[in-house]
PQR file with spaces between the fields and no chain letter, atoms N, CA, C, O and H, PARSE charges and radii, in Angstrom:
ATOM       1  N    MET     1       0.780   -1.125   -0.060 -0.4000 1.5000
ATOM       2  CA   MET     1      -0.168    0.015    0.174 -0.0000 2.0000
ATOM       3  C    MET     1       0.975    1.087   -0.178  0.5500 1.7000
ATOM       4  O    MET     1       2.147    0.870    0.128 -0.5500 1.4000
ATOM       5  N    THR     2       0.559    2.280   -0.850 -0.4000 1.5000
ATOM       6  CA   THR     2       1.292    2.912   -1.415 -0.0000 2.0000
ATOM       7  C    THR     2       1.191    4.239    0.014  0.5500 1.7000
ATOM       8  O    THR     2       0.450    3.838    0.911 -0.5500 1.4000
ATOM       9  H    THR     2      -0.393    2.457   -1.098  0.4000 1.0000
ATOM      10  N    ASP     3       1.776    5.577    0.277 -0.4000 1.5000
ATOM      11  CA   ASP     3       1.262    6.195    1.109 -0.0000 2.0000
ATOM      12  C    ASP     3       0.142    6.842    0.880  0.5500 1.7000
ATOM      13  O    ASP     3      -0.811    6.546    1.601 -0.5500 1.4000
ATOM      14  H    ASP     3       2.379    5.902   -0.452  0.4000 1.0000
ATOM      15  N    ALA     4      -0.011    7.695    0.023 -0.4000 1.5000
ATOM      16  CA   ALA     4      -1.184    7.803   -0.767 -0.0000 2.0000
ATOM      17  C    ALA     4      -2.027    7.155   -0.691  0.5500 1.7000
ATOM      18  O    ALA     4      -3.044    7.848   -0.661 -0.5500 1.4000
ATOM      19  H    ALA     4       0.763    7.935   -0.563  0.4000 1.0000
ATOM      20  N    GLU     5      -2.289    5.930   -0.623 -0.4000 1.5000
ATOM      21  CA   GLU     5      -3.718    4.906   -0.425 -0.0000 2.0000
ATOM      22  C    GLU     5      -3.865    4.875    1.203  0.5500 1.7000
ATOM      23  O    GLU     5      -4.906    4.457    1.710 -0.5500 1.4000
ATOM      24  H    GLU     5      -1.463    5.367   -0.647  0.4000 1.0000
ATOM      25  N    LYS     6      -2.699    5.369    2.050 -0.4000 1.5000
ATOM      26  CA   LYS     6      -3.144    5.031    3.537 -0.0000 2.0000
ATOM      27  C    LYS     6      -3.169    6.223    3.967  0.5500 1.7000
ATOM      28  O    LYS     6      -2.711    6.319    5.106 -0.5500 1.4000
ATOM      29  H    LYS     6      -1.854    5.709    1.639  0.4000 1.0000
ATOM      30  N    THR     7      -3.784    7.879    3.172 -0.4000 1.5000
ATOM      31  CA   THR     7      -3.894    8.993    3.542 -0.0000 2.0000
ATOM      32  C    THR     7      -4.992    9.316    3.664  0.5500 1.7000
ATOM      33  O    THR     7      -5.394    9.114    2.518 -0.5500 1.4000
ATOM      34  H    THR     7      -4.157    7.801    2.247  0.4000 1.0000
ATOM      35  N    PRO     8      -6.051    9.782    4.351 -0.5600 1.5000
ATOM      36  CA   PRO     8      -7.543    9.489    3.975  0.2800 2.0000
ATOM      37  C    PRO     8      -7.574   10.707    2.764  0.5500 1.7000
ATOM      38  O    PRO     8      -6.768   11.606    2.521 -0.5500 1.4000
ATOM      39  N    ALA     9      -8.872   10.325    2.115 -0.4000 1.5000
ATOM      40  CA   ALA     9      -9.304   11.198    0.707 -0.0000 2.0000
ATOM      41  C    ALA     9      -9.822   12.291    1.538  0.5500 1.7000
ATOM      42  O    ALA     9     -10.498   12.913    0.718 -0.5500 1.4000
ATOM      43  H    ALA     9      -9.526    9.595    2.313  0.4000 1.0000
ATOM      44  N    ARG    10      -9.905   12.787    2.431 -0.4000 1.5000
ATOM      45  CA   ARG    10     -10.285   14.149    2.807 -0.0000 2.0000
ATOM      46  C    ARG    10      -9.210   15.549    2.789  0.5500 1.7000
ATOM      47  O    ARG    10      -9.446   16.757    2.768 -0.5500 1.4000
ATOM      48  H    ARG    10      -9.356   12.281    3.097  0.4000 1.0000
ATOM      49  N    LYS    11      -7.576   14.528    2.813 -0.4000 1.5000
ATOM      50  CA   LYS    11      -6.415   15.324    2.970 -0.0000 2.0000
ATOM      51  C    LYS    11      -5.982   14.795    1.279  0.5500 1.7000
ATOM      52  O    LYS    11      -4.987   15.489    1.073 -0.5500 1.4000
ATOM      53  H    LYS    11      -7.385   13.546    2.829  0.4000 1.0000
ATOM      54  N    ARG    12      -6.155   14.141    0.284 -0.4000 1.5000
ATOM      55  CA   ARG    12      -5.203   13.961   -0.863 -0.0000 2.0000
ATOM      56  C    ARG    12      -6.523   14.999   -1.549  0.5500 1.7000
ATOM      57  O    ARG    12      -6.213   15.013   -2.740 -0.5500 1.4000
ATOM      58  H    ARG    12      -6.964   13.578    0.451  0.4000 1.0000
ATOM      59  N    ALA    13      -7.478   15.637   -1.447 -0.4000 1.5000
ATOM      60  CA   ALA    13      -8.344   16.196   -2.147 -0.0000 2.0000
ATOM      61  C    ALA    13      -8.266   17.855   -2.072  0.5500 1.7000
ATOM      62  O    ALA    13      -8.869   18.706   -2.726 -0.5500 1.4000
ATOM      63  H    ALA    13      -7.730   15.626   -0.479  0.4000 1.0000
ATOM      64  N    GLY    14      -7.056   17.997   -0.768 -0.4000 1.5000
ATOM      65  CA   GLY    14      -6.597   19.250    0.085 -0.0000 2.0000
ATOM      66  C    GLY    14      -7.512   20.312    0.752  0.5500 1.7000
ATOM      67  O    GLY    14      -7.117   21.429    1.088 -0.5500 1.4000
ATOM      68  H    GLY    14      -6.567   17.306   -0.237  0.4000 1.0000
ATOM      69  N    GLN    15      -9.266   19.665    0.966 -0.4000 1.5000
ATOM      70  CA   GLN    15      -9.979   20.665    1.537 -0.0000 2.0000
ATOM      71  C    GLN    15     -10.021   20.079    2.963  0.5500 1.7000
ATOM      72  O    GLN    15     -10.908   19.242    3.129 -0.5500 1.4000
ATOM      73  H    GLN    15      -9.587   18.758    0.692  0.4000 1.0000
ATOM      74  N    VAL    16      -9.617   20.221    3.510 -0.4000 1.5000
ATOM      75  CA   VAL    16      -9.124   20.308    4.983 -0.0000 2.0000
ATOM      76  C    VAL    16      -9.082   21.812    5.859  0.5500 1.7000
ATOM      77  O    VAL    16      -8.417   22.846    5.922 -0.5500 1.4000
ATOM      78  H    VAL    16      -8.896   20.902    3.375  0.4000 1.0000
ATOM      79  N    ALA    17     -10.221   21.186    6.448 -0.4000 1.5000
ATOM      80  CA   ALA    17     -10.663   22.560    7.078 -0.0000 2.0000
ATOM      81  C    ALA    17      -9.648   23.291    8.282  0.5500 1.7000
ATOM      82  O    ALA    17      -8.688   22.856    8.918 -0.5500 1.4000
ATOM      83  H    ALA    17     -10.761   20.345    6.397  0.4000 1.0000
ATOM      84  N    LEU    18     -10.227   24.375    8.267 -0.4000 1.5000
ATOM      85  CA   LEU    18      -8.603   24.780    9.296 -0.0000 2.0000
ATOM      86  C    LEU    18      -8.648   23.776   10.889  0.5500 1.7000
ATOM      87  O    LEU    18      -7.780   23.071   11.403 -0.5500 1.4000
ATOM      88  H    LEU    18     -11.007   24.729    7.750  0.4000 1.0000
ATOM      89  N    GLN    19      -9.834   24.056   11.252 -0.4000 1.5000
ATOM      90  CA   GLN    19     -10.442   23.713   12.218 -0.0000 2.0000
ATOM      91  C    GLN    19      -9.814   22.174   12.547  0.5500 1.7000
ATOM      92  O    GLN    19      -9.493   21.801   13.675 -0.5500 1.4000
ATOM      93  H    GLN    19     -10.539   24.630   10.834  0.4000 1.0000
ATOM      94  N    ASP    20      -9.722   21.465   11.466 -0.4000 1.5000
ATOM      95  CA   ASP    20      -9.788   19.970   11.163 -0.0000 2.0000
ATOM      96  C    ASP    20      -8.437   19.563   10.960  0.5500 1.7000
ATOM      97  O    ASP    20      -8.172   18.367   10.833 -0.5500 1.4000
ATOM      98  H    ASP    20      -9.982   21.768   10.549  0.4000 1.0000
ATOM      99  N    LEU    21      -7.174   20.834   10.901 -0.4000 1.5000
ATOM     100  CA   LEU    21      -5.800   20.267   10.671 -0.0000 2.0000
ATOM     101  C    LEU    21      -5.268   19.398   12.205  0.5500 1.7000
ATOM     102  O    LEU    21      -5.615   19.625   13.364 -0.5500 1.4000
ATOM     103  H    LEU    21      -7.389   21.805   11.005  0.4000 1.0000
ATOM     104  N    GLU    22      -4.443   18.498   11.737 -0.4000 1.5000
ATOM     105  CA   GLU    22      -3.765   17.766   13.065 -0.0000 2.0000
ATOM     106  C    GLU    22      -2.383   18.005   12.912  0.5500 1.7000
ATOM     107  O    GLU    22      -1.854   18.141   11.809 -0.5500 1.4000
ATOM     108  H    GLU    22      -4.161   18.315   10.795  0.4000 1.0000
ATOM     109  N    THR    23      -1.614   18.076   14.289 -0.4000 1.5000
ATOM     110  CA   THR    23       0.003   18.039   14.607 -0.0000 2.0000
ATOM     111  C    THR    23       0.499   17.097   13.434  0.5500 1.7000
ATOM     112  O    THR    23       0.332   15.877   13.423 -0.5500 1.4000
ATOM     113  H    THR    23      -2.044   17.966   15.185  0.4000 1.0000
ATOM     114  N    GLY    24       1.141   17.842   12.437 -0.4000 1.5000
ATOM     115  CA   GLY    24       2.122   17.308   11.090 -0.0000 2.0000
ATOM     116  C    GLY    24       1.245   17.200    9.975  0.5500 1.7000
ATOM     117  O    GLY    24       1.590   16.311    9.197 -0.5500 1.4000
ATOM     118  H    GLY    24       1.276   18.833   12.445  0.4000 1.0000
ATOM     119  N    ASP    25       0.104   17.895    9.616 -0.4000 1.5000
ATOM     120  CA   ASP    25      -0.530   17.688    7.902 -0.0000 2.0000
ATOM     121  C    ASP    25      -0.046   19.617    7.710  0.5500 1.7000
ATOM     122  O    ASP    25       0.028   20.675    8.336 -0.5500 1.4000
ATOM     123  H    ASP    25      -0.177   18.617   10.248  0.4000 1.0000
ATOM     124  N    CYS    26       0.160   19.005    6.393 -0.4000 1.5000
ATOM     125  CA   CYS    26       0.530   20.280    5.675 -0.0000 2.0000
ATOM     126  C    CYS    26      -0.139   21.600    5.719  0.5500 1.7000
ATOM     127  O    CYS    26      -1.310   21.521    5.350 -0.5500 1.4000
ATOM     128  H    CYS    26       0.099   18.146    5.884  0.4000 1.0000
ATOM     129  N    ARG    27       0.312   23.005    6.119 -0.4000 1.5000
ATOM     130  CA   ARG    27      -0.514   23.896    6.224 -0.0000 2.0000
ATOM     131  C    ARG    27      -0.644   24.454    4.538  0.5500 1.7000
ATOM     132  O    ARG    27      -1.227   25.528    4.390 -0.5500 1.4000
ATOM     133  H    ARG    27       1.264   23.070    6.419  0.4000 1.0000
ATOM     134  N    TRP    28      -0.214   23.881    3.521 -0.4000 1.5000
ATOM     135  CA   TRP    28      -0.634   24.750    2.548 -0.0000 2.0000
ATOM     136  C    TRP    28      -1.808   25.218    1.589  0.5500 1.7000
ATOM     137  O    TRP    28      -2.123   24.417    0.710 -0.5500 1.4000
ATOM     138  H    TRP    28       0.260   23.008    3.641  0.4000 1.0000
ATOM     139  N    PRO    29      -2.523   26.478    1.658 -0.5600 1.5000
ATOM     140  CA   PRO    29      -3.862   27.045    1.593  0.2800 2.0000
ATOM     141  C    PRO    29      -4.234   26.527    0.144  0.5500 1.7000
ATOM     142  O    PRO    29      -3.552   26.861   -0.825 -0.5500 1.4000
ATOM     143  N    VAL    30      -5.149   25.843    0.045 -0.4000 1.5000
ATOM     144  CA   VAL    30      -5.917   25.423   -1.314 -0.0000 2.0000
ATOM     145  C    VAL    30      -6.999   25.903   -1.496  0.5500 1.7000
ATOM     146  O    VAL    30      -7.978   25.708   -0.776 -0.5500 1.4000
ATOM     147  H    VAL    30      -5.703   25.571    0.832  0.4000 1.0000
ATOM     148  N    GLY    31      -6.950   26.743   -2.698 -0.4000 1.5000
ATOM     149  CA   GLY    31      -8.728   27.423   -2.933 -0.0000 2.0000
ATOM     150  C    GLY    31      -8.321   28.896   -2.492  0.5500 1.7000
ATOM     151  O    GLY    31      -7.230   29.274   -2.063 -0.5500 1.4000
ATOM     152  H    GLY    31      -6.154   26.901   -3.282  0.4000 1.0000
ATOM     153  N    ASP    32      -9.698   29.765   -2.752 -0.4000 1.5000
ATOM     154  CA   ASP    32      -9.917   31.474   -2.400 -0.0000 2.0000
ATOM     155  C    ASP    32     -10.762   31.553   -1.236  0.5500 1.7000
ATOM     156  O    ASP    32     -11.977   31.411   -1.368 -0.5500 1.4000
ATOM     157  H    ASP    32     -10.584   29.458   -3.100  0.4000 1.0000
ATOM     158  N    PRO    33     -10.136   31.811    0.121 -0.5600 1.5000
ATOM     159  CA   PRO    33     -11.579   31.888    1.103  0.2800 2.0000
ATOM     160  C    PRO    33     -11.895   33.048    0.861  0.5500 1.7000
ATOM     161  O    PRO    33     -11.989   33.632    1.941 -0.5500 1.4000
ATOM     162  N    LYS    34     -12.183   33.925   -0.234 -0.4000 1.5000
ATOM     163  CA   LYS    34     -13.579   34.405   -0.370 -0.0000 2.0000
ATOM     164  C    LYS    34     -14.489   33.848   -1.476  0.5500 1.7000
ATOM     165  O    LYS    34     -15.717   33.838   -1.401 -0.5500 1.4000
ATOM     166  H    LYS    34     -12.107   33.450   -1.111  0.4000 1.0000
ATOM     167  N    ARG    35     -13.800   33.406   -2.461 -0.4000 1.5000
ATOM     168  CA   ARG    35     -14.846   32.516   -3.098 -0.0000 2.0000
ATOM     169  C    ARG    35     -15.053   31.127   -3.311  0.5500 1.7000
ATOM     170  O    ARG    35     -15.299   30.782   -4.466 -0.5500 1.4000
ATOM     171  H    ARG    35     -12.802   33.414   -2.522  0.4000 1.0000
ATOM     172  N    GLY    36     -15.003   30.290   -2.447 -0.4000 1.5000
ATOM     173  CA   GLY    36     -15.286   29.325   -2.390 -0.0000 2.0000
ATOM     174  C    GLY    36     -14.632   27.713   -1.730  0.5500 1.7000
ATOM     175  O    GLY    36     -14.130   27.811   -0.610 -0.5500 1.4000
ATOM     176  H    GLY    36     -14.803   30.571   -1.509  0.4000 1.0000
ATOM     177  N    PRO    37     -14.630   26.914   -2.091 -0.5600 1.5000
ATOM     178  CA   PRO    37     -13.943   26.207   -1.319  0.2800 2.0000
ATOM     179  C    PRO    37     -12.718   26.343   -1.376  0.5500 1.7000
ATOM     180  O    PRO    37     -11.986   26.273   -2.363 -0.5500 1.4000
ATOM     181  N    PHE    38     -12.361   26.629    0.163 -0.4000 1.5000
ATOM     182  CA   PHE    38     -11.346   26.949    0.893 -0.0000 2.0000
ATOM     183  C    PHE    38     -10.880   25.682    1.982  0.5500 1.7000
ATOM     184  O    PHE    38     -11.608   25.437    2.944 -0.5500 1.4000
ATOM     185  H    PHE    38     -12.956   26.686    0.964  0.4000 1.0000
ATOM     186  N    GLY    39      -9.314   24.722    1.693 -0.4000 1.5000
ATOM     187  CA   GLY    39      -8.472   24.608    2.699 -0.0000 2.0000
ATOM     188  C    GLY    39      -7.680   24.438    2.704  0.5500 1.7000
ATOM     189  O    GLY    39      -6.872   25.157    2.117 -0.5500 1.4000
ATOM     190  H    GLY    39      -8.723   24.922    0.911  0.4000 1.0000
ATOM     191  N    PHE    40      -7.200   22.939    3.633 -0.4000 1.5000
ATOM     192  CA   PHE    40      -5.681   23.364    3.754 -0.0000 2.0000
ATOM     193  C    PHE    40      -5.208   22.027    2.971  0.5500 1.7000
ATOM     194  O    PHE    40      -5.995   21.085    2.878 -0.5500 1.4000
ATOM     195  H    PHE    40      -7.856   22.354    4.110  0.4000 1.0000
ATOM     196  N    CYS    41      -3.938   21.962    2.422 -0.4000 1.5000
ATOM     197  CA   CYS    41      -3.444   20.405    1.851 -0.0000 2.0000
ATOM     198  C    CYS    41      -4.007   19.611    2.741  0.5500 1.7000
ATOM     199  O    CYS    41      -5.101   19.177    2.380 -0.5500 1.4000
ATOM     200  H    CYS    41      -3.299   22.727    2.498  0.4000 1.0000
ATOM     201  N    GLY    42      -3.604   19.236    3.877 -0.4000 1.5000
ATOM     202  CA   GLY    42      -3.329   18.140    4.897 -0.0000 2.0000
ATOM     203  C    GLY    42      -2.559   16.981    4.775  0.5500 1.7000
ATOM     204  O    GLY    42      -2.589   15.987    5.501 -0.5500 1.4000
ATOM     205  H    GLY    42      -2.715   19.589    4.170  0.4000 1.0000
ATOM     206  N    CYS    43      -2.044   17.140    4.043 -0.4000 1.5000
ATOM     207  CA   CYS    43      -0.699   15.615    3.810 -0.0000 2.0000
ATOM     208  C    CYS    43       0.170   15.775    4.913  0.5500 1.7000
ATOM     209  O    CYS    43       0.117   16.686    5.739 -0.5500 1.4000
ATOM     210  H    CYS    43      -2.019   17.948    3.454  0.4000 1.0000
ATOM     211  N    ALA    44       1.237   14.529    4.864 -0.4000 1.5000
ATOM     212  CA   ALA    44       2.169   14.764    5.729 -0.0000 2.0000
ATOM     213  C    ALA    44       3.370   15.670    5.575  0.5500 1.7000
ATOM     214  O    ALA    44       4.214   15.604    4.682 -0.5500 1.4000
ATOM     215  H    ALA    44       1.280   13.790    4.192  0.4000 1.0000
ATOM     216  N    GLN    45       3.316   16.581    6.644 -0.4000 1.5000
ATOM     217  CA   GLN    45       4.638   17.344    6.209 -0.0000 2.0000
ATOM     218  C    GLN    45       5.521   16.613    6.697  0.5500 1.7000
ATOM     219  O    GLN    45       5.485   15.586    7.374 -0.5500 1.4000
ATOM     220  H    GLN    45       2.631   16.635    7.370  0.4000 1.0000
ATOM     221  N    GLU    46       7.233   17.952    5.826 -0.4000 1.5000
ATOM     222  CA   GLU    46       8.071   16.696    5.590 -0.0000 2.0000
ATOM     223  C    GLU    46       8.920   17.059    7.134  0.5500 1.7000
ATOM     224  O    GLU    46       8.188   17.675    7.909 -0.5500 1.4000
ATOM     225  H    GLU    46       7.262   18.787    5.276  0.4000 1.0000
ATOM     226  N    PRO    47       9.993   16.839    7.550 -0.5600 1.5000
ATOM     227  CA   PRO    47      10.393   16.902    9.163  0.2800 2.0000
ATOM     228  C    PRO    47      11.206   18.542    8.520  0.5500 1.7000
ATOM     229  O    PRO    47      11.873   18.673    7.494 -0.5500 1.4000
ATOM     230  N    ASP    48      10.795   19.734    9.674 -0.4000 1.5000
ATOM     231  CA   ASP    48      11.005   20.550    9.938 -0.0000 2.0000
ATOM     232  C    ASP    48      10.453   21.577    8.872  0.5500 1.7000
ATOM     233  O    ASP    48      11.332   22.339    8.470 -0.5500 1.4000
ATOM     234  H    ASP    48      10.253   19.628   10.508  0.4000 1.0000
ATOM     235  N    SER    49       9.498   21.728    8.450 -0.4000 1.5000
ATOM     236  CA   SER    49       8.261   21.830    7.560 -0.0000 2.0000
ATOM     237  C    SER    49       7.088   22.141    7.494  0.5500 1.7000
ATOM     238  O    SER    49       6.325   21.214    7.225 -0.5500 1.4000
ATOM     239  H    SER    49       8.784   21.109    8.777  0.4000 1.0000
ATOM     240  N    PRO    50       6.635   23.162    7.650 -0.5600 1.5000
ATOM     241  CA   PRO    50       4.599   23.269    7.935  0.2800 2.0000
ATOM     242  C    PRO    50       4.338   22.558    6.441  0.5500 1.7000
ATOM     243  O    PRO    50       3.175   22.701    6.064 -0.5500 1.4000
ATOM     244  N    TYR    51       5.210   21.810    5.510 -0.4000 1.5000
ATOM     245  CA   TYR    51       4.675   21.995    4.111 -0.0000 2.0000
ATOM     246  C    TYR    51       4.831   20.138    3.849  0.5500 1.7000
ATOM     247  O    TYR    51       5.468   19.369    4.568 -0.5500 1.4000
ATOM     248  H    TYR    51       6.155   21.694    5.816  0.4000 1.0000
ATOM     249  N    CYS    52       4.257   19.885    2.954 -0.4000 1.5000
ATOM     250  CA   CYS    52       4.478   18.197    2.504 -0.0000 2.0000
ATOM     251  C    CYS    52       5.635   18.695    1.790  0.5500 1.7000
ATOM     252  O    CYS    52       6.067   19.845    1.714 -0.5500 1.4000
ATOM     253  H    CYS    52       3.740   20.510    2.369  0.4000 1.0000
ATOM     254  N    ALA    53       6.070   17.582    1.264 -0.4000 1.5000
ATOM     255  CA   ALA    53       7.051   16.873    0.019 -0.0000 2.0000
ATOM     256  C    ALA    53       6.467   18.237   -1.246  0.5500 1.7000
ATOM     257  O    ALA    53       6.796   19.418   -1.137 -0.5500 1.4000
ATOM     258  H    ALA    53       5.719   16.648    1.325  0.4000 1.0000
ATOM     259  N    ASP    54       5.915   17.893   -1.939 -0.4000 1.5000
ATOM     260  CA   ASP    54       5.433   18.937   -3.359 -0.0000 2.0000
ATOM     261  C    ASP    54       5.211   20.411   -2.810  0.5500 1.7000
ATOM     262  O    ASP    54       5.746   21.229   -3.559 -0.5500 1.4000
ATOM     263  H    ASP    54       5.648   16.934   -2.027  0.4000 1.0000
ATOM     264  N    HIS    55       4.658   20.909   -1.860 -0.4000 1.5000
ATOM     265  CA   HIS    55       4.589   22.010   -1.522 -0.0000 2.0000
ATOM     266  C    HIS    55       5.645   23.065   -0.903  0.5500 1.7000
ATOM     267  O    HIS    55       5.654   24.296   -0.874 -0.5500 1.4000
ATOM     268  H    HIS    55       4.224   20.244   -1.252  0.4000 1.0000
ATOM     269  N    ARG    56       6.613   21.984   -0.376 -0.4000 1.5000
ATOM     270  CA   ARG    56       8.174   22.529   -0.118 -0.0000 2.0000
ATOM     271  C    ARG    56       8.829   22.844   -1.169  0.5500 1.7000
ATOM     272  O    ARG    56       9.399   23.908   -0.926 -0.5500 1.4000
ATOM     273  H    ARG    56       6.605   20.984   -0.400  0.4000 1.0000
ATOM     274  N    ARG    57       9.039   22.523   -2.124 -0.4000 1.5000
ATOM     275  CA   ARG    57       9.693   22.548   -3.309 -0.0000 2.0000
ATOM     276  C    ARG    57       8.687   23.598   -3.889  0.5500 1.7000
ATOM     277  O    ARG    57       9.056   24.096   -4.953 -0.5500 1.4000
ATOM     278  H    ARG    57       8.576   21.658   -2.321  0.4000 1.0000
ATOM     279  N    LEU    58       7.178   24.141   -3.267 -0.4000 1.5000
ATOM     280  CA   LEU    58       6.985   25.341   -4.560 -0.0000 2.0000
ATOM     281  C    LEU    58       7.129   26.813   -2.905  0.5500 1.7000
ATOM     282  O    LEU    58       7.214   28.040   -2.940 -0.5500 1.4000
ATOM     283  H    LEU    58       6.878   23.736   -2.404  0.4000 1.0000
ATOM     284  N    ALA    59       7.103   26.189   -2.168 -0.4000 1.5000
ATOM     285  CA   ALA    59       7.337   27.581   -1.276 -0.0000 2.0000
ATOM     286  C    ALA    59       9.072   27.907   -1.127  0.5500 1.7000
ATOM     287  O    ALA    59       9.528   29.048   -1.039 -0.5500 1.4000
ATOM     288  H    ALA    59       7.034   25.192   -2.140  0.4000 1.0000
ATOM     289  N    PHE    60       9.711   26.936   -1.124 -0.4000 1.5000
ATOM     290  CA   PHE    60      11.027   27.238   -1.305 -0.0000 2.0000
ATOM     291  C    PHE    60      12.223   27.272   -2.187  0.5500 1.7000
ATOM     292  O    PHE    60      13.008   26.343   -1.995 -0.5500 1.4000
ATOM     293  H    PHE    60       9.341   26.009   -1.195  0.4000 1.0000
ATOM     294  N    VAL    61      12.541   28.123   -3.104 -0.4000 1.5000
ATOM     295  CA   VAL    61      12.507   28.041   -4.308 -0.0000 2.0000
ATOM     296  C    VAL    61      14.245   28.755   -4.538  0.5500 1.7000
ATOM     297  O    VAL    61      14.368   29.888   -4.072 -0.5500 1.4000
ATOM     298  H    VAL    61      11.903   28.878   -3.260  0.4000 1.0000
ATOM     299  N    GLN    62      15.169   28.309   -5.027 -0.4000 1.5000
ATOM     300  CA   GLN    62      16.131   28.903   -4.787 -0.0000 2.0000
ATOM     301  C    GLN    62      16.264   29.969   -5.240  0.5500 1.7000
ATOM     302  O    GLN    62      15.293   30.329   -5.904 -0.5500 1.4000
ATOM     303  H    GLN    62      15.069   27.389   -5.405  0.4000 1.0000
ATOM     304  N    ARG    63      17.184   30.765   -5.165 -0.4000 1.5000
ATOM     305  CA   ARG    63      17.239   32.116   -5.784 -0.0000 2.0000
ATOM     306  C    ARG    63      18.020   31.553   -7.250  0.5500 1.7000
ATOM     307  O    ARG    63      18.245   30.365   -7.484 -0.5500 1.4000
ATOM     308  H    ARG    63      17.974   30.472   -4.625  0.4000 1.0000
ATOM     309  N    GLU    64      18.255   32.333   -7.865 -0.4000 1.5000
ATOM     310  CA   GLU    64      19.637   32.020   -9.090 -0.0000 2.0000
ATOM     311  C    GLU    64      20.366   33.208   -8.643  0.5500 1.7000
ATOM     312  O    GLU    64      19.999   34.373   -8.487 -0.5500 1.4000
ATOM     313  H    GLU    64      18.072   33.297   -7.675  0.4000 1.0000
ATOM     314  N    VAL    65      21.797   32.464   -8.433 -0.4000 1.5000
ATOM     315  CA   VAL    65      23.357   32.982   -8.159 -0.0000 2.0000
ATOM     316  C    VAL    65      23.533   34.238   -9.428  0.5500 1.7000
ATOM     317  O    VAL    65      23.552   33.992  -10.634 -0.5500 1.4000
ATOM     318  H    VAL    65      22.096   31.518   -8.560  0.4000 1.0000
ATOM     319  N    LEU    66      23.642   35.498   -8.853 -0.4000 1.5000
ATOM     320  CA   LEU    66      23.530   36.680  -10.146 -0.0000 2.0000
ATOM     321  C    LEU    66      24.904   37.219  -10.095  0.5500 1.7000
ATOM     322  O    LEU    66      25.394   37.644   -9.049 -0.5500 1.4000
ATOM     323  H    LEU    66      23.627   35.698   -7.873  0.4000 1.0000
ATOM     324  N    PRO    67      25.339   37.207  -10.889 -0.5600 1.5000
ATOM     325  CA   PRO    67      27.151   37.415  -11.015  0.2800 2.0000
ATOM     326  C    PRO    67      27.143   39.298  -10.367  0.5500 1.7000
ATOM     327  O    PRO    67      26.322   40.205  -10.502 -0.5500 1.4000
ATOM     328  N    ALA    68      28.650   39.194   -9.576 -0.4000 1.5000
ATOM     329  CA   ALA    68      28.743   40.296   -9.051 -0.0000 2.0000
ATOM     330  C    ALA    68      28.512   41.755   -9.902  0.5500 1.7000
ATOM     331  O    ALA    68      28.923   41.764  -11.062 -0.5500 1.4000
ATOM     332  H    ALA    68      29.316   38.457   -9.466  0.4000 1.0000
ATOM     333  N    LYS    69      27.818   43.088   -9.327 -0.4000 1.5000
ATOM     334  CA   LYS    69      27.990   44.058  -10.681 -0.0000 2.0000
ATOM     335  C    LYS    69      29.360   44.068  -10.513  0.5500 1.7000
ATOM     336  O    LYS    69      30.049   43.591   -9.611 -0.5500 1.4000
ATOM     337  H    LYS    69      27.483   43.081   -8.385  0.4000 1.0000
ATOM     338  N    ARG    70      29.710   44.786  -11.686 -0.4000 1.5000
ATOM     339  CA   ARG    70      31.464   45.634  -11.729 -0.0000 2.0000
ATOM     340  C    ARG    70      30.714   46.978  -11.485  0.5500 1.7000
ATOM     341  O    ARG    70      29.664   47.474  -11.893 -0.5500 1.4000
ATOM     342  H    ARG    70      29.151   45.173  -12.419  0.4000 1.0000
ATOM     343  N    GLU    71      32.045   47.473  -10.364 -0.4000 1.5000
ATOM     344  CA   GLU    71      31.701   49.212  -10.206 -0.0000 2.0000
ATOM     345  C    GLU    71      32.719   49.726  -11.467  0.5500 1.7000
ATOM     346  O    GLU    71      33.801   49.284  -11.855 -0.5500 1.4000
ATOM     347  H    GLU    71      32.898   47.070  -10.033  0.4000 1.0000
ATOM     348  N    ALA    72      31.786   50.987  -11.979 -0.4000 1.5000
ATOM     349  CA   ALA    72      32.431   51.733  -12.986 -0.0000 2.0000
ATOM     350  C    ALA    72      33.546   52.517  -12.859  0.5500 1.7000
ATOM     351  O    ALA    72      33.626   53.337  -11.945 -0.5500 1.4000
ATOM     352  H    ALA    72      30.907   51.346  -11.664  0.4000 1.0000
ATOM     353  N    ALA    73      34.540   52.342  -13.779 -0.4000 1.5000
ATOM     354  CA   ALA    73      35.548   52.738  -13.648 -0.0000 2.0000
ATOM     355  C    ALA    73      35.714   54.456  -13.877  0.5500 1.7000
ATOM     356  O    ALA    73      36.815   54.993  -13.749 -0.5500 1.4000
ATOM     357  H    ALA    73      34.475   51.676  -14.522  0.4000 1.0000
């Protein structure tokens, strides 16, 4: 059985209400709170992160290293 199959359907759908979040649930917001269904991802968090693996990759993007600016001579 895969981890996805072990996760309750309500969590896979990303519609976990704030009051239903449990310790270790992904806090990634899903939907628009002003326009309709809104909840949180609810999948298992990555260690030391409020997000699951997929949402952690979206949240923490490495900045491109830019070359140092040359000073005008």
